[in-house]
Every structure is written in structure tokens, then in C-alpha cells.
DOPA-247668 format. One record per residue (C-alpha): residue number from 0; x, y, z. Coordinates in nm, 3 decimals. Last residue first. Layout:
<rs>
+-----+---------+---------+---------+
| num |      xx |      yy |      zz |
+-----+---------+---------+---------+
| NUM |       X |       Y |       Z |
...
+-----+---------+---------+---------+
</rs>
This chain:
<rs>
+-----+---------+---------+---------+
| num |      xx |      yy |      zz |
+-----+---------+---------+---------+
| 436 |  -0.929 |   0.789 |  -1.485 |
| 435 |  -0.969 |   1.122 |  -1.665 |
| 434 |  -0.949 |   1.168 |  -2.043 |
| 433 |  -0.851 |   1.516 |  -2.157 |
| 432 |  -1.032 |   1.708 |  -2.430 |
| 431 |  -0.826 |   1.919 |  -2.663 |
| 430 |  -0.455 |   1.960 |  -2.626 |
| 429 |  -0.302 |   2.185 |  -2.892 |
| 428 |  -0.074 |   2.393 |  -2.672 |
| 427 |   0.089 |   2.088 |  -2.516 |
| 426 |   0.209 |   1.975 |  -2.857 |
| 425 |   0.365 |   1.635 |  -2.876 |
| 424 |   0.216 |   1.521 |  -2.545 |
| 423 |  -0.140 |   1.588 |  -2.662 |
| 422 |  -0.093 |   1.374 |  -2.970 |
| 421 |   0.034 |   1.089 |  -2.748 |
| 420 |  -0.268 |   1.111 |  -2.516 |
| 419 |  -0.239 |   1.232 |  -2.155 |
| 418 |  -0.450 |   1.032 |  -1.911 |
| 417 |  -0.583 |   1.268 |  -1.646 |
| 416 |  -0.615 |   1.143 |  -1.287 |
| 415 |  -0.946 |   1.056 |  -1.119 |
| 414 |  -0.908 |   1.133 |  -0.750 |
| 413 |  -0.902 |   1.000 |  -0.395 |
| 412 |  -0.586 |   1.070 |  -0.190 |
| 411 |  -0.715 |   1.398 |  -0.046 |
| 410 |  -0.728 |   1.773 |  -0.109 |
| 409 |  -0.827 |   2.097 |   0.064 |
| 408 |  -0.489 |   2.148 |   0.234 |
| 407 |  -0.603 |   2.034 |   0.578 |
| 406 |  -0.756 |   1.741 |   0.394 |
| 405 |  -0.403 |   1.632 |   0.307 |
| 404 |  -0.369 |   1.492 |   0.659 |
| 403 |  -0.011 |   1.456 |   0.782 |
| 402 |   0.248 |   1.506 |   0.503 |
| 401 |   0.485 |   1.214 |   0.550 |
| 400 |   0.851 |   1.129 |   0.486 |
| 399 |   1.040 |   0.818 |   0.601 |
| 398 |   1.413 |   0.790 |   0.535 |
| 397 |   1.652 |   0.496 |   0.491 |
| 396 |   1.869 |   0.697 |   0.244 |
| 395 |   1.863 |   0.424 |  -0.022 |
| 394 |   1.520 |   0.292 |   0.069 |
| 393 |   1.347 |   0.631 |   0.055 |
| 392 |   0.989 |   0.574 |   0.174 |
| 391 |   0.718 |   0.833 |   0.103 |
| 390 |   0.382 |   0.877 |   0.275 |
| 389 |   0.112 |   1.110 |   0.139 |
| 388 |  -0.164 |   1.122 |   0.400 |
| 387 |  -0.527 |   1.083 |   0.286 |
| 386 |  -0.533 |   0.742 |   0.456 |
| 385 |  -0.231 |   0.664 |   0.674 |
| 384 |  -0.428 |   0.657 |   1.002 |
| 383 |  -0.675 |   0.411 |   0.849 |
| 382 |  -0.390 |   0.189 |   0.724 |
| 381 |  -0.246 |   0.127 |   1.067 |
| 380 |   0.047 |   0.286 |   1.248 |
| 379 |   0.167 |   0.000 |   1.469 |
| 378 |   0.275 |   0.046 |   1.831 |
| 377 |   0.340 |  -0.285 |   2.002 |
| 376 |   0.151 |  -0.587 |   2.136 |
| 375 |  -0.191 |  -0.438 |   2.072 |
| 374 |  -0.477 |  -0.228 |   2.210 |
| 373 |  -0.685 |  -0.037 |   1.956 |
| 372 |  -0.701 |   0.314 |   1.811 |
| 371 |  -0.980 |   0.437 |   1.584 |
| 370 |  -1.170 |   0.633 |   1.851 |
| 369 |  -1.533 |   0.571 |   1.761 |
| 368 |  -1.805 |   0.776 |   1.594 |
| 367 |  -2.172 |   0.722 |   1.668 |
| 366 |  -2.517 |   0.731 |   1.515 |
| 365 |  -2.520 |   0.353 |   1.536 |
| 364 |  -2.604 |   0.295 |   1.169 |
| 363 |  -2.362 |   0.572 |   1.074 |
| 362 |  -2.052 |   0.425 |   1.240 |
| 361 |  -1.802 |   0.710 |   1.190 |
| 360 |  -1.441 |   0.610 |   1.257 |
| 359 |  -1.235 |   0.871 |   1.445 |
| 358 |  -0.858 |   0.932 |   1.453 |
| 357 |  -0.789 |   0.976 |   1.082 |
| 356 |  -1.054 |   1.233 |   0.987 |
| 355 |  -1.035 |   1.368 |   1.343 |
| 354 |  -0.681 |   1.495 |   1.297 |
| 353 |  -0.352 |   1.309 |   1.339 |
| 352 |  -0.037 |   1.523 |   1.333 |
| 351 |   0.290 |   1.346 |   1.258 |
| 350 |   0.536 |   1.581 |   1.421 |
| 349 |   0.908 |   1.638 |   1.362 |
| 348 |   1.123 |   1.686 |   1.673 |
| 347 |   1.453 |   1.625 |   1.494 |
| 346 |   1.543 |   1.299 |   1.671 |
| 345 |   1.265 |   1.094 |   1.520 |
| 344 |   0.890 |   1.131 |   1.572 |
| 343 |   0.670 |   1.350 |   1.789 |
| 342 |   0.323 |   1.202 |   1.744 |
| 341 |   0.052 |   1.465 |   1.780 |
| 340 |  -0.316 |   1.384 |   1.832 |
| 339 |  -0.568 |   1.664 |   1.773 |
| 338 |  -0.889 |   1.658 |   1.978 |
| 337 |  -1.201 |   1.630 |   1.756 |
| 336 |  -1.383 |   1.951 |   1.653 |
| 335 |  -1.207 |   1.957 |   1.312 |
| 334 |  -1.402 |   1.638 |   1.239 |
| 333 |  -1.716 |   1.851 |   1.224 |
| 332 |  -2.036 |   1.831 |   1.432 |
| 331 |  -2.334 |   2.022 |   1.295 |
| 330 |  -2.584 |   1.780 |   1.444 |
| 329 |  -2.425 |   1.562 |   1.709 |
| 328 |  -2.250 |   1.232 |   1.645 |
| 327 |  -2.244 |   1.056 |   1.980 |
| 326 |  -1.908 |   0.930 |   2.097 |
| 325 |  -1.730 |   0.592 |   2.105 |
| 324 |  -1.445 |   0.445 |   2.311 |
| 323 |  -1.353 |   0.077 |   2.321 |
| 322 |  -1.320 |  -0.003 |   1.950 |
| 321 |  -1.315 |  -0.350 |   1.792 |
| 320 |  -1.612 |  -0.354 |   1.823 |
| 319 |  -1.873 |  -0.076 |   1.847 |
| 318 |  -1.938 |   0.089 |   2.183 |
| 317 |  -2.267 |   0.156 |   2.359 |
| 316 |  -2.394 |   0.449 |   2.565 |
| 315 |  -2.213 |   0.698 |   2.344 |
| 314 |  -1.971 |   0.946 |   2.500 |
| 313 |  -2.055 |   1.315 |   2.462 |
| 312 |  -1.801 |   1.553 |   2.304 |
| 311 |  -1.807 |   1.890 |   2.482 |
| 310 |  -1.455 |   1.989 |   2.371 |
| 309 |  -1.337 |   1.958 |   2.733 |
| 308 |  -1.496 |   1.613 |   2.734 |
| 307 |  -1.289 |   1.518 |   2.429 |
| 306 |  -0.973 |   1.638 |   2.607 |
| 305 |  -1.042 |   1.423 |   2.914 |
| 304 |  -1.143 |   1.122 |   2.704 |
| 303 |  -0.822 |   1.152 |   2.500 |
| 302 |  -0.608 |   1.164 |   2.815 |
| 301 |  -0.764 |   0.846 |   2.956 |
| 300 |  -0.751 |   0.669 |   2.619 |
| 299 |  -0.378 |   0.739 |   2.586 |
| 298 |  -0.306 |   0.629 |   2.942 |
| 297 |  -0.483 |   0.296 |   2.882 |
| 296 |  -0.317 |   0.246 |   2.543 |
| 295 |   0.036 |   0.304 |   2.671 |
| 294 |   0.068 |  -0.005 |   2.894 |
| 293 |  -0.152 |  -0.201 |   2.650 |
| 292 |   0.088 |  -0.139 |   2.361 |
| 291 |  -0.078 |   0.082 |   2.102 |
| 290 |  -0.240 |  -0.027 |   1.776 |
| 289 |  -0.331 |   0.202 |   1.488 |
| 288 |  -0.625 |   0.074 |   1.285 |
| 287 |  -0.660 |  -0.153 |   0.979 |
| 286 |  -0.337 |  -0.353 |   1.010 |
| 285 |  -0.277 |  -0.467 |   0.650 |
| 284 |  -0.122 |  -0.135 |   0.542 |
| 283 |   0.134 |  -0.141 |   0.822 |
| 282 |   0.390 |   0.115 |   0.940 |
| 281 |   0.613 |   0.060 |   1.244 |
| 280 |   0.667 |   0.203 |   1.590 |
| 279 |   0.943 |   0.182 |   1.850 |
| 278 |   0.833 |   0.396 |   2.141 |
| 277 |   1.039 |   0.647 |   2.343 |
| 276 |   1.064 |   0.574 |   2.712 |
| 275 |   0.856 |   0.584 |   3.031 |
| 274 |   0.563 |   0.750 |   2.855 |
| 273 |   0.303 |   0.987 |   3.006 |
| 272 |   0.061 |   1.123 |   2.741 |
| 271 |   0.155 |   1.489 |   2.694 |
| 270 |  -0.132 |   1.740 |   2.679 |
| 269 |  -0.106 |   1.971 |   2.373 |
| 268 |  -0.445 |   1.879 |   2.229 |
| 267 |  -0.346 |   1.515 |   2.271 |
| 266 |   0.031 |   1.463 |   2.281 |
| 265 |   0.240 |   1.151 |   2.217 |
| 264 |   0.618 |   1.147 |   2.262 |
| 263 |   0.947 |   1.028 |   2.115 |
| 262 |   0.804 |   0.796 |   1.848 |
| 261 |   1.094 |   0.619 |   1.679 |
| 260 |   1.075 |   0.460 |   1.336 |
| 259 |   1.038 |   0.111 |   1.194 |
| 258 |   0.968 |   0.008 |   0.835 |
| 257 |   0.939 |  -0.369 |   0.792 |
| 256 |   1.186 |  -0.618 |   0.643 |
| 255 |   1.267 |  -0.771 |   0.982 |
| 254 |   1.554 |  -0.951 |   1.156 |
| 253 |   1.813 |  -0.692 |   1.053 |
| 252 |   1.606 |  -0.418 |   1.219 |
| 251 |   1.686 |  -0.081 |   1.065 |
| 250 |   1.539 |   0.234 |   1.220 |
| 249 |   1.403 |   0.484 |   0.969 |
| 248 |   1.517 |   0.843 |   0.980 |
| 247 |   1.261 |   1.125 |   0.978 |
| 246 |   1.118 |   1.359 |   0.715 |
| 245 |   0.823 |   1.599 |   0.746 |
| 244 |   0.681 |   1.652 |   0.400 |
| 243 |   0.449 |   1.934 |   0.292 |
| 242 |   0.676 |   2.037 |   0.006 |
| 241 |   0.639 |   1.678 |  -0.119 |
| 240 |   0.284 |   1.777 |  -0.217 |
| 239 |   0.413 |   1.956 |  -0.530 |
| 238 |   0.196 |   2.266 |  -0.540 |
| 237 |  -0.158 |   2.333 |  -0.661 |
| 236 |  -0.371 |   2.141 |  -0.410 |
| 235 |  -0.688 |   2.071 |  -0.615 |
| 234 |  -0.527 |   1.844 |  -0.714 |
| 233 |  -0.268 |   1.598 |  -0.579 |
| 232 |   0.060 |   1.656 |  -0.760 |
| 231 |   0.356 |   1.447 |  -0.645 |
| 230 |   0.692 |   1.535 |  -0.797 |
| 229 |   0.816 |   1.284 |  -0.712 |
| 228 |   0.999 |   0.957 |  -0.655 |
| 227 |   1.067 |   0.631 |  -0.837 |
| 226 |   0.756 |   0.426 |  -0.773 |
| 225 |   0.433 |   0.614 |  -0.701 |
| 224 |   0.134 |   0.420 |  -0.562 |
| 223 |  -0.180 |   0.630 |  -0.579 |
| 222 |  -0.536 |   0.644 |  -0.453 |
| 221 |  -0.836 |   0.616 |  -0.682 |
| 220 |  -1.156 |   0.813 |  -0.729 |
| 219 |  -1.491 |   0.872 |  -0.561 |
| 218 |  -1.656 |   0.557 |  -0.701 |
| 217 |  -1.326 |   0.386 |  -0.619 |
| 216 |  -1.414 |   0.366 |  -0.250 |
| 215 |  -1.312 |   0.640 |  -0.007 |
| 214 |  -1.025 |   0.689 |   0.239 |
| 213 |  -0.765 |   0.654 |  -0.035 |
| 212 |  -0.405 |   0.555 |   0.047 |
| 211 |  -0.141 |   0.786 |  -0.101 |
| 210 |   0.173 |   0.575 |  -0.107 |
| 209 |   0.524 |   0.678 |  -0.210 |
| 208 |   0.823 |   0.491 |  -0.350 |
| 207 |   1.201 |   0.525 |  -0.356 |
| 206 |   1.501 |   0.308 |  -0.439 |
| 205 |   1.378 |   0.190 |  -0.779 |
| 204 |   1.269 |  -0.117 |  -0.976 |
| 203 |   1.393 |  -0.425 |  -0.788 |
| 202 |   1.399 |  -0.264 |  -0.444 |
| 201 |   1.059 |  -0.104 |  -0.510 |
| 200 |   0.903 |  -0.445 |  -0.594 |
| 199 |   1.039 |  -0.626 |  -0.289 |
| 198 |   1.314 |  -0.884 |  -0.349 |
| 197 |   1.595 |  -0.685 |  -0.183 |
| 196 |   1.381 |  -0.664 |   0.130 |
| 195 |   1.289 |  -0.318 |   0.262 |
| 194 |   0.916 |  -0.384 |   0.209 |
| 193 |   0.678 |  -0.286 |  -0.073 |
| 192 |   0.566 |  -0.645 |  -0.138 |
| 191 |   0.257 |  -0.685 |  -0.354 |
| 190 |   0.033 |  -0.974 |  -0.249 |
| 189 |  -0.158 |  -1.181 |  -0.502 |
| 188 |  -0.483 |  -1.272 |  -0.675 |
| 187 |  -0.711 |  -1.020 |  -0.507 |
| 186 |  -1.059 |  -0.956 |  -0.649 |
| 185 |  -1.244 |  -1.120 |  -0.357 |
| 184 |  -1.060 |  -0.897 |  -0.110 |
| 183 |  -0.814 |  -1.097 |   0.102 |
| 182 |  -0.897 |  -1.278 |   0.427 |
| 181 |  -0.780 |  -1.618 |   0.298 |
| 180 |  -0.566 |  -1.578 |  -0.011 |
| 179 |  -0.311 |  -1.862 |  -0.002 |
| 178 |  -0.551 |  -2.139 |  -0.111 |
| 177 |  -0.529 |  -2.007 |  -0.469 |
| 176 |  -0.185 |  -2.161 |  -0.512 |
| 175 |   0.150 |  -1.982 |  -0.491 |
| 174 |   0.414 |  -1.854 |  -0.733 |
| 173 |   0.674 |  -1.624 |  -0.580 |
| 172 |   0.815 |  -1.304 |  -0.730 |
| 171 |   1.126 |  -1.184 |  -0.916 |
| 170 |   1.076 |  -0.910 |  -1.176 |
| 169 |   1.209 |  -0.953 |  -1.530 |
| 168 |   1.291 |  -0.609 |  -1.680 |
| 167 |   0.993 |  -0.375 |  -1.688 |
| 166 |   0.765 |  -0.303 |  -1.983 |
| 165 |   0.656 |   0.060 |  -1.992 |
| 164 |   0.325 |   0.228 |  -2.077 |
| 163 |   0.357 |   0.595 |  -2.167 |
| 162 |   0.178 |   0.871 |  -1.973 |
| 161 |  -0.064 |   0.873 |  -1.680 |
| 160 |  -0.107 |   1.220 |  -1.532 |
| 159 |  -0.002 |   1.428 |  -1.230 |
| 158 |   0.352 |   1.357 |  -1.109 |
| 157 |   0.485 |   1.529 |  -1.423 |
| 156 |   0.694 |   1.240 |  -1.554 |
| 155 |   0.418 |   0.991 |  -1.470 |
| 154 |   0.502 |   0.657 |  -1.630 |
| 153 |   0.262 |   0.366 |  -1.657 |
| 152 |   0.363 |   0.013 |  -1.557 |
| 151 |   0.390 |  -0.331 |  -1.714 |
| 150 |   0.547 |  -0.641 |  -1.559 |
| 149 |   0.801 |  -0.892 |  -1.690 |
| 148 |   0.837 |  -1.239 |  -1.544 |
| 147 |   1.042 |  -1.424 |  -1.285 |
| 146 |   0.990 |  -1.719 |  -1.049 |
| 145 |   1.047 |  -1.825 |  -0.689 |
| 144 |   0.847 |  -2.121 |  -0.562 |
| 143 |   0.555 |  -2.161 |  -0.324 |
| 142 |   0.428 |  -2.359 |  -0.026 |
| 141 |   0.186 |  -2.181 |   0.204 |
| 140 |   0.220 |  -1.986 |   0.528 |
| 139 |  -0.060 |  -1.866 |   0.757 |
| 138 |  -0.120 |  -1.551 |   0.963 |
| 137 |  -0.472 |  -1.479 |   0.828 |
| 136 |  -0.394 |  -1.127 |   0.706 |
| 135 |  -0.014 |  -1.144 |   0.700 |
| 134 |  -0.017 |  -1.432 |   0.447 |
| 133 |   0.334 |  -1.575 |   0.447 |
| 132 |   0.514 |  -1.713 |   0.143 |
| 131 |   0.699 |  -2.041 |   0.209 |
| 130 |   0.984 |  -2.094 |  -0.037 |
| 129 |   1.099 |  -2.353 |  -0.292 |
| 128 |   1.354 |  -2.272 |  -0.560 |
| 127 |   1.211 |  -2.529 |  -0.798 |
| 126 |   1.374 |  -2.851 |  -0.923 |
| 125 |   1.199 |  -2.980 |  -1.235 |
| 124 |   0.986 |  -2.666 |  -1.253 |
| 123 |   0.621 |  -2.569 |  -1.236 |
| 122 |   0.470 |  -2.251 |  -1.093 |
| 121 |   0.398 |  -2.097 |  -1.430 |
| 120 |   0.400 |  -2.362 |  -1.705 |
| 119 |   0.691 |  -2.307 |  -1.942 |
| 118 |   0.935 |  -2.541 |  -1.770 |
| 117 |   0.698 |  -2.836 |  -1.754 |
| 116 |   0.983 |  -3.088 |  -1.708 |
| 115 |   0.811 |  -3.302 |  -1.448 |
| 114 |   0.445 |  -3.384 |  -1.486 |
| 113 |   0.088 |  -3.264 |  -1.451 |
| 112 |   0.182 |  -2.973 |  -1.226 |
| 111 |  -0.081 |  -2.834 |  -0.987 |
| 110 |  -0.130 |  -3.125 |  -0.745 |
| 109 |   0.215 |  -3.256 |  -0.832 |
| 108 |   0.407 |  -2.974 |  -0.666 |
| 107 |   0.722 |  -3.015 |  -0.869 |
| 106 |   1.010 |  -3.240 |  -0.766 |
| 105 |   1.342 |  -3.197 |  -0.576 |
| 104 |   1.222 |  -2.913 |  -0.348 |
| 103 |   1.529 |  -2.774 |  -0.170 |
| 102 |   1.383 |  -2.488 |   0.030 |
| 101 |   1.488 |  -2.127 |  -0.010 |
| 100 |   1.546 |  -1.908 |   0.299 |
|  99 |   1.406 |  -1.598 |   0.124 |
|  98 |   1.700 |  -1.384 |   0.238 |
|  97 |   1.917 |  -1.634 |   0.055 |
|  96 |   1.825 |  -1.473 |  -0.275 |
|  95 |   2.167 |  -1.513 |  -0.435 |
|  94 |   2.150 |  -1.890 |  -0.402 |
|  93 |   1.818 |  -1.889 |  -0.588 |
|  92 |   1.960 |  -1.652 |  -0.847 |
|  91 |   2.275 |  -1.862 |  -0.892 |
|  90 |   2.057 |  -2.157 |  -1.002 |
|  89 |   2.058 |  -2.483 |  -0.807 |
|  88 |   1.708 |  -2.431 |  -0.664 |
|  87 |   1.563 |  -2.350 |  -1.004 |
|  86 |   1.406 |  -2.010 |  -1.074 |
|  85 |   1.106 |  -2.046 |  -1.304 |
|  84 |   1.086 |  -1.815 |  -1.608 |
|  83 |   0.767 |  -1.656 |  -1.745 |
|  82 |   0.813 |  -1.468 |  -2.075 |
|  81 |   0.570 |  -1.692 |  -2.265 |
|  80 |   0.302 |  -1.626 |  -2.006 |
|  79 |   0.015 |  -1.843 |  -1.885 |
|  78 |  -0.174 |  -1.703 |  -1.583 |
|  77 |  -0.532 |  -1.834 |  -1.597 |
|  76 |  -0.564 |  -1.962 |  -1.242 |
|  75 |  -0.244 |  -2.149 |  -1.153 |
|  74 |   0.011 |  -1.874 |  -1.093 |
|  73 |  -0.164 |  -1.718 |  -0.793 |
|  72 |   0.064 |  -1.438 |  -0.679 |
|  71 |   0.355 |  -1.348 |  -0.456 |
|  70 |   0.563 |  -1.035 |  -0.404 |
|  69 |   0.868 |  -1.066 |  -0.183 |
|  68 |   1.000 |  -1.000 |   0.168 |
|  67 |   0.666 |  -0.930 |   0.340 |
|  66 |   0.625 |  -0.619 |   0.557 |
|  65 |   0.485 |  -0.319 |   0.370 |
|  64 |   0.185 |  -0.485 |   0.202 |
|  63 |  -0.044 |  -0.385 |  -0.085 |
|  62 |  -0.300 |  -0.651 |  -0.186 |
|  61 |  -0.234 |  -0.734 |  -0.552 |
|  60 |  -0.488 |  -0.748 |  -0.835 |
|  59 |  -0.337 |  -0.925 |  -1.138 |
|  58 |  -0.400 |  -0.816 |  -1.497 |
|  57 |  -0.297 |  -1.083 |  -1.746 |
|  56 |  -0.067 |  -1.066 |  -2.049 |
|  55 |  -0.076 |  -1.382 |  -2.267 |
|  54 |   0.150 |  -1.376 |  -2.480 |
|  53 |   0.353 |  -1.164 |  -2.241 |
|  52 |   0.354 |  -1.153 |  -1.862 |
|  51 |   0.215 |  -0.923 |  -1.594 |
|  50 |  -0.029 |  -0.631 |  -1.588 |
|  49 |  -0.059 |  -0.475 |  -1.242 |
|  48 |  -0.377 |  -0.406 |  -1.042 |
|  47 |  -0.360 |  -0.232 |  -0.703 |
|  46 |  -0.497 |  -0.321 |  -0.363 |
|  45 |  -0.577 |  -0.171 |  -0.025 |
|  44 |  -0.729 |  -0.364 |   0.267 |
|  43 |  -1.025 |  -0.247 |   0.477 |
|  42 |  -1.168 |  -0.602 |   0.439 |
|  41 |  -1.521 |  -0.507 |   0.333 |
|  40 |  -1.467 |  -0.153 |   0.201 |
|  39 |  -1.179 |  -0.258 |  -0.030 |
|  38 |  -0.966 |   0.052 |  -0.085 |
|  37 |  -0.829 |   0.097 |  -0.435 |
|  36 |  -0.481 |   0.212 |  -0.543 |
|  35 |  -0.389 |   0.327 |  -0.895 |
|  34 |  -0.032 |   0.272 |  -1.008 |
|  33 |   0.228 |   0.531 |  -1.108 |
|  32 |   0.585 |   0.510 |  -1.233 |
|  31 |   0.864 |   0.767 |  -1.205 |
|  30 |   1.165 |   0.891 |  -1.401 |
|  29 |   1.096 |   0.652 |  -1.687 |
|  28 |   1.339 |   0.379 |  -1.792 |
|  27 |   1.430 |   0.413 |  -2.161 |
|  26 |   1.637 |   0.094 |  -2.134 |
|  25 |   1.310 |  -0.041 |  -1.984 |
|  24 |   1.119 |  -0.081 |  -2.310 |
|  23 |   0.834 |   0.142 |  -2.421 |
|  22 |   0.500 |  -0.018 |  -2.507 |
|  21 |   0.299 |   0.132 |  -2.791 |
|  20 |  -0.078 |   0.124 |  -2.732 |
|  19 |  -0.069 |   0.417 |  -2.493 |
|  18 |  -0.402 |   0.601 |  -2.511 |
|  17 |  -0.605 |   0.287 |  -2.569 |
|  16 |  -0.424 |   0.076 |  -2.309 |
|  15 |  -0.486 |   0.339 |  -2.044 |
|  14 |  -0.852 |   0.361 |  -2.141 |
|  13 |  -0.888 |  -0.017 |  -2.125 |
|  12 |  -0.723 |  -0.032 |  -1.782 |
|  11 |  -0.953 |   0.237 |  -1.643 |
|  10 |  -1.258 |   0.062 |  -1.785 |
|   9 |  -1.146 |  -0.262 |  -1.618 |
|   8 |  -1.118 |  -0.084 |  -1.282 |
|   7 |  -1.464 |   0.069 |  -1.324 |
|   6 |  -1.614 |  -0.266 |  -1.419 |
|   5 |  -1.441 |  -0.414 |  -1.111 |
|   4 |  -1.657 |  -0.190 |  -0.891 |
|   3 |  -1.972 |  -0.329 |  -1.051 |
|   2 |  -2.281 |  -0.153 |  -1.175 |
|   1 |  -2.112 |   0.104 |  -1.397 |
|   0 |  -2.366 |   0.337 |  -1.554 |
+-----+---------+---------+---------+
</rs>
């Protein structure tokens, strides 16, 4: 019996290593890669573990983020790789990566480097390409430096199972100190950038990625990060889940690396929420709940209350922060009984439909469920509203695709995927038992 959530993650990694001891090189680049995604129940953040470096290879848990320009990690707590390479300020790569606004740092950071010339020690260099990685959780910046190293990923040619383990070409990231992780899950040692920036992980490995954020903890299975495109199989749904996609164009903002799209209208059970103009919205995995600008939020809540009353939902006497509207949980109540929220997005009239599973948060100790929308400076689709929705970003075509809730199709983003062994791959008709992770 596993007593610790990290025990389960470590078991998964050991099983994957066991069934794929041979590492393929990147010239044989796989069609698609897959990473497991875990939801941290304390911070409501999502993270994935990636192996990095050679002689010694370490597993680093990264918080998933859609906004920051580059990946960053703690290079000073057990990370010691022979394939690590610092990027000097005067190197063409530092000049090439001007989107990072590099700083001219003439000497190493002496509190972590014992002396100049330590080229092989991660985070140390005679003349590093200095940058200031930003922590979007606690809104602080720390000193760091650009570096490179190889990473290891598992292929998924069928969109269902883990297959061969691949070593990537050198991936650019930033080295930071442990002080950079305020507000992160205790396991986290870095931040994984999935933004539009040329230094994000998808930009360096592929032009397309997809997220399936889990709504449950890892005891009920893992979510998925796909890099490279589909197919996407999410049992027990039998078809490729990309057939459920609604696709809209992303809006490019040269001043930001985030993913913006247009919301034309908002409806609640068919009733239009009055808007003066269309809304610029963005996706965020570090914002827990969808935020609406105060001018829209008040109208939205008013219409939701009216529709909830028509469905005989009874407001609770007390509310639970950070929410402003809560309802009693009655016996026999189902999430299908909650008013349906429709976001009309893009110019084609596509709809992102939000059902009760993604619009209400159940607070068991209070016997209540609360409307999972909050007041903010602009419209931000938060992680809770993305859970159990397959969301794909195509960087090359600048397109956003989404499924709406997979629960409507009797599936979700939490599962234990099969790990296909080498002997099984050679002869599909002779497969015996299958390992699930």
C-alpha cells in the first residue's frame, strides 16, 4: 500500500524505466510525447516530473504554466549533470534569445558558486547570460542564468500508452535558487513553460501540445501533457478525443507570451449576460478559478442566481472564501442540475460549454457548493474550468482547440495508462499482461 503520493510517482517512473531501458536518440524523433500530470490538492496547481541530465540524471517536478517565457529549475539541490552547458552572455545563443532580456553578469553568483571557472557546475559560469525568472504564484522575480541540458520523454505513437524513452536535444532553461518556489507544491523544483515564447518547451520540441488537467488526486489516476499532437485516447471513450474539438483562432499580443482568445458572448441556460463588447480572455493553469472583470462579474452573478433559482437551487446562509455565491447540497443533487454556462468564442460561433463539474466547487465540510468564478482585472479561464477538458494549442497555426467537459462522454482526465513492453510491441497478438501507470 502506498502511503505517500510521491511513492506513487516514483513507482510510475520505475515502471517506465523498467519497460524501456534502452533510450532512443532524437534523430528518431517520435510523433508525440506524453507526460503525466498531477493536481496538488493544497495549492490547486498542476505539475509533471521530467528526467533531466546525464551522469547523473535527476527527476524534476515542474509546475505547469502557460505564461512564462522559459522553463526554470533549481540547479543547486542535487542536480549535477555531465551534459549541462551554461550559456555565456557573449555567446550567440544569449544574443539570439533577446526575448529573455539578458543581463550582463560579469561574475558568478558567489553564494552558490565557490569560485569562477566552474563551467561544469549547474548554475555557475564565468560570465553567465543573466535573467530574472518570474514566479507567477507569489509575483516575485529572482536572479537566474540561461543554461542547456538534455531531457527524457516517453513516446505515445497511439495516443494511449507509454512507449520508448527518448533523449531530447539540449533544451534551454534557466537556473535559479531554491528561494524561487514560494507558493509551489512541496515537491516542485521548477516551472515548466508551455507559453508562445520561442524558449518554451513546446517551441523547442514541437509546434503543438495538449493538456488534460485532472480534477482528482493521483490516487485516481494521472492527467496528461501531450507534446507533438494526437491522436488522444481517453478511455473509456473509444474514439480519438480530438473529434470533440471546437477550434478558434488565438489573438497574438506582442507584449505577452500568453494565449488570448475572444469571447463574443456569455449565456447561462440560454439567457445572454449583457456585454458592451466582446471580451479578451486568456488561459491560465496557475489561476485556480475563472476570473471576470468586475463590470461583467456582477451581471454574471445576477443571471446565474436567477437561473439557479429557476432550477430550485437554494442559496446557503454562509459563503466560503474566495467565492461570493454558495448553495446548499441537497440529497440526490447532481451536477447536471446546475445551470449551463456557454462562452461563445472566436468568429465562428464555437461554444465552450461549462457544466456543473467545472462551475461549482463542493465544500463538503460546509455542506455547500460554490460558484467557482471570482472577480478580477480581466477574464481569465482558470485551471478548475480546464479540468477534465482536453485543450490543445497549435503554435504554428495559432489555434486553440477544446472539448468542453469530457464527463459528458463518460470519461475524464484521470487515468492509469498502459505501459507497452518491448516484447508486446513486436507482436501485438502475443501480448500478455499489461502494466498500467
